[in-house]
C-alpha positions as a Markdown table, in Angstrom:
| # | Residue | x | y | z |
|---|---|---|---|---|
| 1 | Met | 108.3 | 157.2 | -73.2 |
| 2 | Pro | 107.9 | 156.7 | -77.0 |
| 3 | Ser | 106.8 | 153.4 | -78.4 |
| 4 | Pro | 109.5 | 151.1 | -80.0 |
| 5 | Tyr | 107.4 | 151.5 | -83.1 |
| 6 | Asp | 108.0 | 155.2 | -83.1 |
| 7 | Thr | 111.7 | 154.5 | -83.7 |
| 8 | Thr | 113.0 | 154.5 | -87.3 |
| 9 | Arg | 115.6 | 152.0 | -88.3 |
| 10 | Glu | 118.3 | 154.7 | -88.2 |
| 11 | Glu | 117.2 | 155.8 | -84.7 |
| 12 | Leu | 117.3 | 152.2 | -83.6 |
| 13 | Ala | 120.9 | 151.9 | -84.8 |
| 14 | Arg | 121.8 | 155.0 | -82.8 |
| 15 | Leu | 120.2 | 153.4 | -79.7 |
| 16 | Leu | 122.5 | 150.3 | -80.2 |
| 17 | Pro | 125.9 | 151.9 | -80.6 |
| 18 | Gly | 128.7 | 149.6 | -81.8 |
| 19 | Glu | 126.3 | 146.9 | -83.0 |
| 20 | Pro | 126.8 | 145.8 | -86.6 |
| 21 | Ala | 124.1 | 146.5 | -89.2 |
| 22 | Tyr | 122.9 | 142.8 | -89.3 |
| 23 | Arg | 122.2 | 143.0 | -85.5 |
| 24 | Val | 120.0 | 146.1 | -86.0 |
| 25 | Asp | 118.2 | 144.3 | -88.9 |
| 26 | Gln | 117.6 | 141.3 | -86.5 |
| 27 | Val | 116.1 | 143.6 | -83.9 |
| 28 | Trp | 114.0 | 145.4 | -86.5 |
| 29 | Arg | 112.6 | 142.1 | -87.9 |
| 30 | Gly | 112.1 | 140.8 | -84.4 |
| 31 | Leu | 109.9 | 143.8 | -83.5 |
| 32 | His | 108.0 | 144.0 | -86.7 |
| 33 | Ser | 107.9 | 140.9 | -88.8 |
| 34 | Glu | 108.0 | 138.5 | -85.8 |
| 35 | Gly | 106.3 | 140.7 | -83.2 |
| 36 | Arg | 108.6 | 139.6 | -80.5 |
| 37 | Arg | 109.5 | 141.3 | -77.2 |
| 38 | Pro | 113.2 | 141.9 | -76.6 |
| 39 | Ser | 113.3 | 139.0 | -74.1 |
| 40 | Glu | 112.0 | 136.6 | -76.8 |
| 41 | Met | 114.7 | 137.5 | -79.3 |
| 42 | Thr | 116.8 | 134.5 | -78.5 |
| 43 | Asn | 118.9 | 135.0 | -81.6 |
| 44 | Leu | 120.5 | 138.0 | -79.9 |
| 45 | Pro | 123.1 | 137.9 | -77.1 |
| 46 | Ser | 121.6 | 138.3 | -73.6 |
| 47 | Arg | 123.4 | 141.6 | -73.1 |
| 48 | Leu | 121.7 | 143.0 | -76.2 |
| 49 | Arg | 118.3 | 141.7 | -75.1 |
| 50 | Ser | 118.8 | 143.5 | -71.7 |
| 51 | Leu | 119.8 | 146.7 | -73.5 |
| 52 | Leu | 116.7 | 146.6 | -75.7 |
| 53 | Glu | 114.4 | 146.3 | -72.7 |
| 54 | Glu | 115.9 | 149.5 | -71.4 |
| 55 | Val | 116.0 | 151.6 | -74.7 |
| 56 | Val | 112.8 | 150.4 | -76.4 |
| 57 | Pro | 110.3 | 149.5 | -73.7 |
| 58 | Pro | 106.7 | 149.1 | -74.7 |
| 59 | Ala | 104.5 | 152.3 | -74.6 |
| 60 | Leu | 101.3 | 150.4 | -73.8 |
| 61 | Glu | 100.8 | 149.0 | -70.3 |
| 62 | Leu | 98.0 | 146.5 | -70.0 |
| 63 | Glu | 95.6 | 147.5 | -67.2 |
| 64 | Arg | 92.8 | 145.0 | -67.9 |
| 65 | Glu | 91.7 | 142.4 | -70.4 |
| 66 | Leu | 88.0 | 141.5 | -70.8 |
| 67 | Arg | 86.7 | 138.5 | -72.7 |
| 68 | Ser | 83.4 | 137.7 | -74.4 |
| 69 | Glu | 82.0 | 134.8 | -76.3 |
| 70 | Gly | 84.4 | 132.3 | -74.8 |
| 71 | Gly | 87.4 | 134.4 | -75.8 |
| 72 | Lys | 86.3 | 135.1 | -79.4 |
| 73 | Thr | 86.2 | 138.8 | -78.6 |
| 74 | Leu | 88.9 | 140.5 | -76.4 |
| 75 | Lys | 89.1 | 144.0 | -75.2 |
| 76 | Trp | 92.3 | 145.5 | -73.7 |
| 77 | Leu | 92.5 | 148.6 | -71.6 |
| 78 | Trp | 95.9 | 150.2 | -72.0 |
| 79 | Ser | 97.5 | 153.1 | -70.0 |
| 80 | Leu | 99.8 | 155.4 | -71.9 |
| 81 | Asp | 102.6 | 157.8 | -71.0 |
| 82 | Gly | 101.0 | 160.8 | -69.2 |
| 83 | Gly | 98.1 | 158.9 | -67.8 |
| 84 | Ala | 95.8 | 158.7 | -70.8 |
| 85 | Glu | 94.0 | 155.4 | -71.4 |
| 86 | Ile | 92.7 | 153.7 | -74.6 |
| 87 | Glu | 91.0 | 150.5 | -75.6 |
| 88 | Thr | 91.7 | 148.0 | -78.4 |
| 89 | Val | 89.3 | 145.2 | -79.5 |
| 90 | Leu | 90.3 | 141.9 | -81.1 |
| 91 | Met | 87.7 | 139.8 | -82.8 |
| 92 | Arg | 88.6 | 136.2 | -83.6 |
| 93 | Tyr | 87.1 | 134.0 | -86.3 |
| 94 | Pro | 87.9 | 130.4 | -87.1 |
| 95 | Asp | 90.9 | 131.1 | -89.4 |
| 96 | Arg | 91.6 | 134.8 | -89.0 |
| 97 | Ala | 91.2 | 137.9 | -86.8 |
| 98 | Thr | 90.3 | 141.5 | -87.0 |
| 99 | Val | 91.6 | 144.2 | -84.7 |
| 100 | Cys | 89.8 | 147.5 | -84.0 |
| 101 | Val | 92.4 | 150.1 | -83.0 |
| 102 | Ser | 92.3 | 153.5 | -81.4 |
| 103 | Ser | 93.9 | 156.5 | -82.9 |
| 104 | Gln | 93.2 | 159.0 | -80.0 |
| 105 | Ala | 92.6 | 158.8 | -76.3 |
| 106 | Gly | 89.0 | 160.0 | -76.3 |
| 107 | Cys | 87.4 | 161.9 | -79.1 |
| 108 | Ala | 86.5 | 165.5 | -79.8 |
| 109 | Met | 83.8 | 164.8 | -82.4 |
| 110 | Arg | 81.0 | 164.7 | -79.8 |
| 111 | Cys | 78.7 | 162.3 | -81.7 |
| 112 | Ser | 75.6 | 162.1 | -79.5 |
| 113 | Phe | 75.3 | 158.3 | -79.4 |
| 114 | Cys | 79.0 | 157.4 | -79.0 |
| 115 | Ala | 80.5 | 156.7 | -75.5 |
| 116 | Thr | 83.9 | 157.8 | -76.7 |
| 117 | Gly | 82.5 | 161.1 | -77.9 |
| 118 | Gln | 80.8 | 161.5 | -74.6 |
| 119 | Ala | 84.1 | 161.0 | -72.8 |
| 120 | Gly | 85.8 | 164.0 | -74.4 |
| 121 | Phe | 89.3 | 164.3 | -76.0 |
| 122 | Lys | 92.5 | 163.6 | -74.1 |
| 123 | Arg | 95.3 | 163.4 | -76.7 |
| 124 | Asn | 96.5 | 162.1 | -80.0 |
| 125 | Leu | 98.3 | 158.7 | -80.1 |
| 126 | Thr | 101.7 | 158.6 | -81.6 |
| 127 | Ala | 102.2 | 156.4 | -84.7 |
| 128 | Gly | 104.1 | 153.9 | -82.6 |
| 129 | Glu | 101.3 | 153.6 | -80.0 |
| 130 | Ile | 98.9 | 152.8 | -82.9 |
| 131 | Val | 101.2 | 150.2 | -84.4 |
| 132 | Glu | 101.9 | 148.6 | -81.0 |
| 133 | Gln | 98.1 | 147.8 | -80.7 |
| 134 | Val | 98.3 | 145.9 | -83.9 |
| 135 | Val | 101.4 | 144.0 | -82.8 |
| 136 | Ala | 99.7 | 143.0 | -79.6 |
| 137 | Ala | 96.6 | 141.9 | -81.5 |
| 138 | Arg | 98.7 | 139.8 | -83.9 |
| 139 | Arg | 100.4 | 138.0 | -81.0 |
| 140 | Ala | 97.0 | 137.3 | -79.3 |
| 141 | Ala | 95.5 | 136.1 | -82.6 |
| 142 | Ala | 98.1 | 133.5 | -83.3 |
| 143 | Pro | 98.1 | 130.9 | -84.7 |
| 144 | Ala | 95.2 | 132.5 | -86.7 |
| 145 | Arg | 96.2 | 135.2 | -89.1 |
| 146 | Leu | 95.5 | 138.9 | -88.2 |
| 147 | Ser | 93.8 | 139.7 | -91.5 |
| 148 | Asn | 92.3 | 143.1 | -91.0 |
| 149 | Val | 93.0 | 146.3 | -89.2 |
| 150 | Val | 90.2 | 148.7 | -88.8 |
| 151 | Phe | 90.5 | 152.2 | -87.4 |
| 152 | Met | 87.2 | 152.2 | -85.7 |
| 153 | Gly | 88.3 | 152.4 | -82.0 |
| 154 | Met | 88.6 | 155.5 | -79.9 |
| 155 | Gly | 89.1 | 158.8 | -81.7 |
| 156 | Glu | 88.7 | 160.3 | -85.1 |
| 157 | Pro | 91.6 | 159.0 | -87.2 |
| 158 | Leu | 91.7 | 161.9 | -89.7 |
| 159 | Ala | 92.0 | 164.3 | -86.8 |
| 160 | Asn | 95.4 | 162.7 | -86.1 |
| 161 | Tyr | 96.4 | 162.5 | -89.7 |
| 162 | Glu | 100.2 | 162.6 | -89.6 |
| 163 | Asn | 100.5 | 159.9 | -87.0 |
| 164 | Leu | 97.7 | 157.9 | -88.6 |
| 165 | Trp | 99.5 | 157.8 | -91.9 |
| 166 | Ala | 102.9 | 157.0 | -90.4 |
| 167 | Ala | 101.2 | 154.1 | -88.6 |
| 168 | Leu | 99.5 | 152.9 | -91.8 |
| 169 | His | 102.9 | 152.8 | -93.6 |
| 170 | Arg | 104.5 | 150.9 | -90.7 |
| 171 | Ile | 101.7 | 148.4 | -90.6 |
| 172 | His | 101.8 | 148.0 | -94.4 |
| 173 | Asp | 105.5 | 148.2 | -95.1 |
| 174 | Asp | 107.0 | 146.5 | -92.0 |
| 175 | Leu | 104.2 | 144.3 | -90.5 |
| 176 | Gly | 103.2 | 143.2 | -94.0 |
| 177 | Ile | 99.4 | 143.8 | -93.9 |
| 178 | Ser | 98.2 | 144.8 | -97.3 |
| 179 | Ala | 96.3 | 148.1 | -98.0 |
| 180 | Arg | 93.2 | 146.2 | -99.0 |
| 181 | His | 93.0 | 144.9 | -95.4 |
| 182 | Leu | 93.4 | 148.3 | -93.8 |
| 183 | Thr | 90.3 | 150.4 | -93.2 |
| 184 | Val | 90.1 | 154.0 | -92.0 |
| 185 | Ser | 86.8 | 155.2 | -90.6 |
| 186 | Thr | 85.8 | 158.8 | -90.3 |
| 187 | Val | 82.8 | 160.8 | -89.4 |
| 188 | Gly | 83.5 | 163.1 | -92.4 |
| 189 | Val | 86.7 | 165.1 | -91.9 |
| 190 | Ile | 86.8 | 166.3 | -95.5 |
| 191 | Pro | 90.3 | 167.7 | -95.6 |
| 192 | Gly | 91.6 | 164.4 | -94.3 |
| 193 | Ile | 89.7 | 162.5 | -97.0 |
| 194 | Arg | 91.2 | 164.8 | -99.7 |
| 195 | Arg | 94.7 | 164.1 | -98.3 |
| 196 | Met | 94.1 | 160.4 | -98.4 |
| 197 | Thr | 93.1 | 160.7 | -102.0 |
| 198 | Ala | 96.6 | 162.0 | -102.8 |
| 199 | Glu | 98.4 | 159.3 | -100.8 |
| 200 | Ser | 100.0 | 156.2 | -102.3 |
| 201 | Leu | 98.4 | 153.6 | -100.1 |
| 202 | Pro | 94.9 | 152.7 | -101.3 |
| 203 | Val | 93.4 | 151.8 | -98.0 |
| 204 | Asn | 89.7 | 151.3 | -97.5 |
| 205 | Leu | 87.5 | 154.3 | -96.5 |
| 206 | Ala | 84.5 | 153.9 | -94.3 |
| 207 | Val | 82.3 | 156.9 | -93.5 |
| 208 | Ser | 80.2 | 157.0 | -90.3 |
| 209 | Leu | 77.1 | 158.5 | -92.0 |
| 210 | His | 74.1 | 157.6 | -89.8 |
| 211 | Ala | 71.8 | 160.2 | -91.5 |
| 212 | Ala | 71.4 | 161.2 | -95.2 |
| 213 | Asn | 70.1 | 164.7 | -94.7 |
| 214 | Asp | 71.9 | 167.6 | -93.1 |
| 215 | Arg | 69.2 | 168.4 | -90.6 |
| 216 | Leu | 69.3 | 165.0 | -88.9 |
| 217 | Arg | 73.0 | 164.4 | -89.4 |
| 218 | Ser | 73.9 | 167.7 | -87.7 |
| 219 | Lys | 72.0 | 166.5 | -84.6 |
| 220 | Leu | 73.7 | 163.1 | -84.5 |
| 221 | Val | 77.2 | 164.2 | -85.9 |
| 222 | Pro | 78.0 | 167.8 | -84.9 |
| 223 | Leu | 80.9 | 167.9 | -87.4 |
| 224 | Asn | 78.3 | 167.9 | -90.2 |
| 225 | Arg | 77.6 | 171.5 | -89.5 |
| 226 | Arg | 81.1 | 172.2 | -90.7 |
| 227 | Tyr | 81.3 | 169.6 | -93.5 |
| 228 | Pro | 77.8 | 169.0 | -94.8 |
| 229 | Ile | 76.7 | 166.0 | -96.7 |
| 230 | Gly | 77.0 | 167.4 | -100.2 |
| 231 | Ala | 80.7 | 168.3 | -99.7 |
| 232 | Leu | 81.3 | 165.0 | -98.0 |
| 233 | Ile | 79.8 | 162.9 | -100.8 |
| 234 | Glu | 82.0 | 164.9 | -103.3 |
| 235 | Ala | 85.1 | 164.1 | -101.4 |
| 236 | Cys | 84.1 | 160.4 | -101.2 |
| 237 | Asn | 83.5 | 160.3 | -104.9 |
| 238 | Gln | 87.0 | 161.7 | -105.6 |
| 239 | Tyr | 88.5 | 159.0 | -103.3 |
| 240 | Val | 86.6 | 156.2 | -104.9 |
| 241 | Thr | 87.6 | 157.4 | -108.4 |
| 242 | Ala | 91.3 | 157.8 | -107.5 |
| 243 | Lys | 91.7 | 154.5 | -105.5 |
| 244 | Gly | 89.2 | 152.1 | -107.0 |
| 245 | Arg | 88.3 | 150.9 | -103.5 |
| 246 | Arg | 84.7 | 150.2 | -102.4 |
| 247 | Leu | 83.4 | 152.9 | -100.1 |
| 248 | Ser | 81.5 | 151.9 | -97.0 |
| 249 | Phe | 78.8 | 153.9 | -95.1 |
| 250 | Glu | 78.4 | 153.0 | -91.5 |
| 251 | Trp | 74.8 | 153.4 | -90.3 |
| 252 | Ala | 73.9 | 153.0 | -86.6 |
| 253 | Leu | 70.2 | 152.2 | -86.6 |
| 254 | Ile | 68.4 | 154.2 | -83.9 |
| 255 | Asn | 64.8 | 153.5 | -83.1 |
| 256 | Gly | 62.4 | 156.0 | -84.7 |
| 257 | Val | 65.3 | 158.3 | -85.7 |
| 258 | Asn | 67.0 | 156.9 | -88.8 |
| 259 | Asp | 65.3 | 153.6 | -89.5 |
| 260 | Arg | 62.2 | 154.7 | -91.5 |
| 261 | His | 61.4 | 154.2 | -95.2 |
| 262 | Ser | 62.3 | 157.8 | -95.9 |
| 263 | Asp | 65.7 | 157.3 | -94.3 |
| 264 | Ala | 66.3 | 154.3 | -96.6 |
| 265 | Glu | 65.3 | 156.2 | -99.6 |
| 266 | Glu | 67.6 | 159.1 | -98.8 |
| 267 | Leu | 70.5 | 156.7 | -98.0 |
| 268 | Ala | 70.0 | 154.9 | -101.3 |
| 269 | Leu | 70.2 | 158.2 | -103.2 |
| 270 | Leu | 73.6 | 158.8 | -101.8 |
| 271 | Ser | 74.9 | 155.2 | -102.0 |
| 272 | Arg | 73.9 | 154.1 | -105.5 |
| 273 | Pro | 76.0 | 156.6 | -107.5 |
| 274 | Leu | 79.1 | 155.7 | -105.4 |
| 275 | Gly | 78.5 | 152.0 | -105.4 |
| 276 | Ala | 78.8 | 152.2 | -101.7 |
| 277 | His | 78.3 | 149.3 | -99.4 |
| 278 | Val | 76.2 | 150.0 | -96.3 |
| 279 | Asn | 77.1 | 148.5 | -92.9 |
| 280 | Leu | 74.0 | 148.5 | -90.7 |
| 281 | Ile | 74.8 | 148.6 | -87.0 |
| 282 | Pro | 72.0 | 148.2 | -84.4 |
| 283 | Leu | 72.8 | 151.0 | -82.0 |
| 284 | Asn | 74.7 | 149.8 | -78.9 |
| 285 | Pro | 73.7 | 151.1 | -75.5 |
| 286 | Thr | 75.7 | 153.9 | -74.0 |
| 287 | Pro | 75.0 | 155.7 | -70.7 |
| 288 | Gly | 74.8 | 159.2 | -72.2 |
| 289 | Tyr | 72.2 | 158.5 | -74.9 |
| 290 | Ala | 68.8 | 157.3 | -73.8 |
| 291 | Val | 67.4 | 156.4 | -77.3 |
| 292 | Arg | 67.5 | 152.7 | -77.9 |
| 293 | Gly | 68.6 | 150.8 | -81.0 |
| 294 | Ser | 66.2 | 149.5 | -83.6 |
| 295 | Ser | 64.6 | 146.2 | -83.0 |
| 296 | Pro | 65.9 | 143.1 | -84.9 |
| 297 | Gln | 62.7 | 143.1 | -87.0 |
| 298 | Thr | 63.2 | 146.8 | -87.9 |
| 299 | Val | 66.8 | 146.2 | -88.8 |
| 300 | Arg | 65.8 | 143.3 | -91.1 |
| 301 | Ile | 63.1 | 145.4 | -92.8 |
| 302 | Phe | 65.5 | 148.3 | -93.2 |
| 303 | Arg | 68.1 | 146.1 | -94.9 |
| 304 | Glu | 65.3 | 144.7 | -97.2 |
| 305 | Met | 64.2 | 148.2 | -98.1 |
| 306 | Leu | 67.8 | 149.1 | -99.1 |
| 307 | Ala | 68.1 | 145.9 | -101.2 |
| 308 | Asp | 64.8 | 146.8 | -103.0 |
| 309 | Leu | 66.3 | 150.2 | -103.7 |
| 310 | Gly | 69.4 | 148.7 | -105.2 |
| 311 | Val | 71.8 | 149.1 | -102.3 |
| 312 | Asn | 74.2 | 146.4 | -101.1 |
| 313 | Ala | 73.8 | 146.3 | -97.3 |
| 314 | Thr | 74.7 | 143.9 | -94.5 |
| 315 | Val | 73.9 | 143.9 | -90.8 |
| 316 | Arg | 77.1 | 143.9 | -88.7 |
| 317 | Arg | 76.9 | 141.4 | -85.9 |
| 318 | Asn | 77.5 | 143.1 | -82.6 |
| 319 | Arg | 80.4 | 141.4 | -80.8 |
| 320 | Gly | 81.5 | 142.2 | -77.2 |
| 321 | Thr | 78.4 | 144.2 | -76.2 |
| 322 | Asp | 78.5 | 142.5 | -72.8 |
| 323 | Ile | 82.0 | 143.9 | -72.2 |
| 324 | Asp | 81.3 | 147.3 | -73.8 |
| 325 | Ala | 83.5 | 146.4 | -76.7 |
| 326 | Ala | 81.1 | 146.9 | -79.5 |
| 327 | Cys | 80.8 | 149.9 | -81.9 |
| 328 | Gly | 80.4 | 153.2 | -80.0 |
| 329 | Gln | 81.0 | 151.7 | -76.6 |
| 330 | Leu | 84.8 | 152.3 | -76.1 |
| 331 | Ala | 85.3 | 154.8 | -73.3 |
| 332 | Ala | 88.4 | 153.6 | -71.4 |
| 333 | Ala | 88.3 | 154.9 | -67.8 |
| 334 | Thr | 85.1 | 157.0 | -68.1 |
| 335 | Pro | 82.1 | 155.8 | -66.2 |
| 336 | Val | 80.8 | 153.2 | -68.7 |
| 337 | Ala | 80.1 | 150.1 | -66.6 |
| 338 | Leu | 82.7 | 147.4 | -67.6 |
| 339 | Gln | 81.2 | 144.0 | -66.7 |
| 340 | Ala | 83.1 | 141.1 | -65.3 |
| 341 | Ser | 85.4 | 139.0 | -67.6 |
| 342 | Arg | 84.0 | 135.9 | -69.2 |
| 343 | Ser | 86.2 | 133.1 | -70.3 |
């Protein structure tokens, strides 16, 4: 069953035969601008609300909600048509919220330290299934504003390009979230970055780099063997030049692997010419990767080394580690131990 957010305005009108255009507009606004379920659209006749529940049911079925930090971080496990499962994470702040959405069920990139990659690939999400995660997050965030949408959940967004871009337009055009608050993360799918460069929406680009030489990066990120660092940096430079957006490099700090002074020097050589911002992420534990993350002291020293080398770097605070909701931990129904909910 497709998501209501896979339906165009014209298709919606065909699903509501005999309804005047203003009714279709009311339904469209209810779904998108207001994020309402059909039963909540009290400006519609009851017969129309009942019809909507039949013709545009939700595509995401909630299987489980886990809470961390007193509800500041929420993780949802959704089941999809065909049996696939995905996870979405909402991070609340005092006056705003950020949602981390999935673009695929599973992932085919096989990054060694990522639980999603260890789980394997199931299928692409439709554009509507992506958008529906954002709508659910906006409802849960209220009354705070859902300020940012980051494509850093399950899957490689640029491996599902058509549906990704359709979802971005729906989020921007119909949900009203501006491009500067939309971030697409990739492990380095160069053809996708080049396509993004030619698109009209200037969304933010984040590259999961994790190593600044081909030998090490190919071990951590197998896709690097196909799209090596030199070509990746060239594609990033073209994007930055075309869009005027700040590029981000994601760097999961792994003890004794990529947290040395030589790693900082190599990273600085790539970052400085691009004006890239570096997000340092202490590696989160996953069951299929035995190496531990860098210690807090090493993380601090590495950030200071980058600062001394002229690179703007921040340490991302891990949120939801206790519910396997932090970076690299999303694995849906695979055997990653999900701990009990905390309220």
